[in-house]
N, C-alpha and C positions, 0 to 999 in steps of 0.2 A: 528631470524630476529630481526636487531636493527634499530630503526629510531630515528632520531634527534627530540628532544622536543623544540618547539618554544614558545615564549611568545607572547603576544597581538600585539607587533610591528612587528612580523614575524621573529625576530632574533632568531638564535639558542641558546639555554641555554647549561650550561655544562652537564646537564644530558641526559640520552639516555632511551628510551622506548624499552624494549625487548618483542617481540611479540613470542607467543608460536608457534612452527612449527604443533604442532597438532591441531591448531585453524586457523592459518593464513597460512599454508604451504601445505593443502591436496589437493588431486587430484579434479579436478572440475567434480561433478556428477550433470549432466545436467537434468536427469529426476527428481530427488529430488527437485531441484530448481524449476523446472516445477511445480511439484505437489505442493509446498509450496506456489508459487506465484498464482497458480490457486485458492487455499484454501482462501488466502488472499483476493483477489479481490472477490471471491464468496461471502464472509462475508460481503463485502461493499454493496452488492446489497440489496436493500429494500424488493423486490419481491412483491411489492403491485400492480402490473400490473392486470387489469381485463377489460374483454371485455363482453358485454351482449350476453348470449345465449338465446336461444328461451324462456327458463324458466324465464328469467329476463325482457323480454320486456313486457311494459304494452299496452295491445290490448284486442280487443274482441275475445272470443272463438268460436264465432258463425262461422258454416261452411260457407265459402264466396261464394259457388256456388254449384249447384247440382252436384251429384256425376257422372251422365252419360248424355250423350246428347250434351255436349258442344263443342265437337271437340277438347277439348285441355285436358292436364293431370288433374287428379283428384287433389283437393286441399282442406284441411280440417281447415287451420288456416293462418290468415294474419301475424302469427308471425314466419312463415315458414322461413328459410334462403334463399330460392330461390327468396323471395320478397323484393322489397326495403323496408327499415325500419324493416326487420326481424331481429332475432338473428344471430349472427356468429356462423359459425361450428368449433368446438374444438379451440375456442379463449382462449388467455392466462388468466391463473387464479391465484390468489395469492399463493405463494409457498415459502418454504425456500431454498435459494441455497446452504447453509453451508453444508459442510460434514466433517467427521472425517479424521484425518491425525495422523498417529503414531508419537510420540514425537522424536523417534530415527530418522525418516525421516527428520522432521523439523531441528533437530539438524545438520543433515548431510548437509541439504540445507543451512543453515545459515553459516557453516564452508566453504562450497564450494563459497558462495557469498564473503565472507571476503577473501578468499584466491585469488579469481579472482581480486579483487581490490588490494591486496597487490602485485600480480604478474605484474600488470598493473602501478604500482608505483602511484595508486590513493590515497593512505592512507596517511594522514598527523597527527601529534601529536601536540596538544597544551596543554599548562599548563591548570590547572582548570580556567574556563571561568566564570566570574560573573561581574556584573554591579551594581553600587550603585543605580540606577535607570534606567526604561526602556528607551532606547535612540536608535532608528533605525540608527542614524548617526555613533554612535560608533561600532555598530555591522558591519555596512557597512565598516568601517575603519579595523577592524578585517580581514574581507574577503579580502580585498585589500592587506592586509599585508601579508596573507597566499597565495595569488595568486589564489583565487578561486572566484573572483567577478563576472567573467562571466560565471561560471559553475554551473550546477545544483549541489547543496551541501547538505550533510546531516551531521549535527552537532550532535555528541553523547555525552552527559553529563554524569557524574557519577550518579547525583541526580538531580531530577527536580528543575529547577531555573525559577522561574516566571520572573524575569527582563530579563533573556537571551531569553526567549521564547517570550515575548510581543517585544522584540526590533527587532526580527526577523519576526513577524507575517505578517507585510506587503510586505515583500520581496519576489518577485516572484522567483521560483525555489529553494528556501531555506526552508529546514525543520529542526527543533530542536526536538530532542527526548532524553530521557534518556536512559541508557543502558539497563534497563529491558524492554524497548519497543522496542528494535532493532529486526527487522524482515527482512526477505530475500528480499521482494519486495522493500522496500526503499533502501537497499544496492544497488541492482541490478540497480535502477533507477538514483542513484546518480553518477555523474561524479567524484565528489571529496568527499572523506569521511574523515571528520576531527574528530577525537577522542581525547576526553580530557584525560589527564594522569589517572585519578581516574577511567575512564569507562573502561579501558583496563582489569583492574583486574577483575572487575564484569563481563565482558563479557566471559573472560577466565573461570571464576568459574562457571558460567552458562551453558557453552558449554562443559567443560572438563567432 
């Protein structure tokens, strides 16, 4: 597959980017994508939720009423879950939500996601992107020229570029990452995938 390479003004240049069919032309593996997205989102969870169980409640340990003769159920602690102010039964506790996923599955998932975007004509290629200084106005101009201003966009750079990142930081629905940070979740979330020419080689070397 070959795609035109655009410059910052959105005009096509004389060069073309060749995308490998083994990366951008594979069959979509829905289950692999599901597992990779599930792992990514699980790793974003802090897992710091905590509810107080009866052992965590501050209160008297004195038996609150006699065992027999009250006509009601026996009760031994004010911290019991059946009383107001008592502990919660089986409440959430801090935990780690992350889980292991084989590298081969993750590779298949990223290939599937990239291929899906290629088949839907959602991939655009731009010459290596850089700014002399952080300027959101310049970045918006590039998006407008590429026809991606009103789309949720993912821009993939060959190497991390601080000025480009800072220029896009305040824009809603726009994310800038380097090729080494590429993941299935971000690819599937984006409506427009803009690859810099230098990022393509890195992506193909990583996934081949």
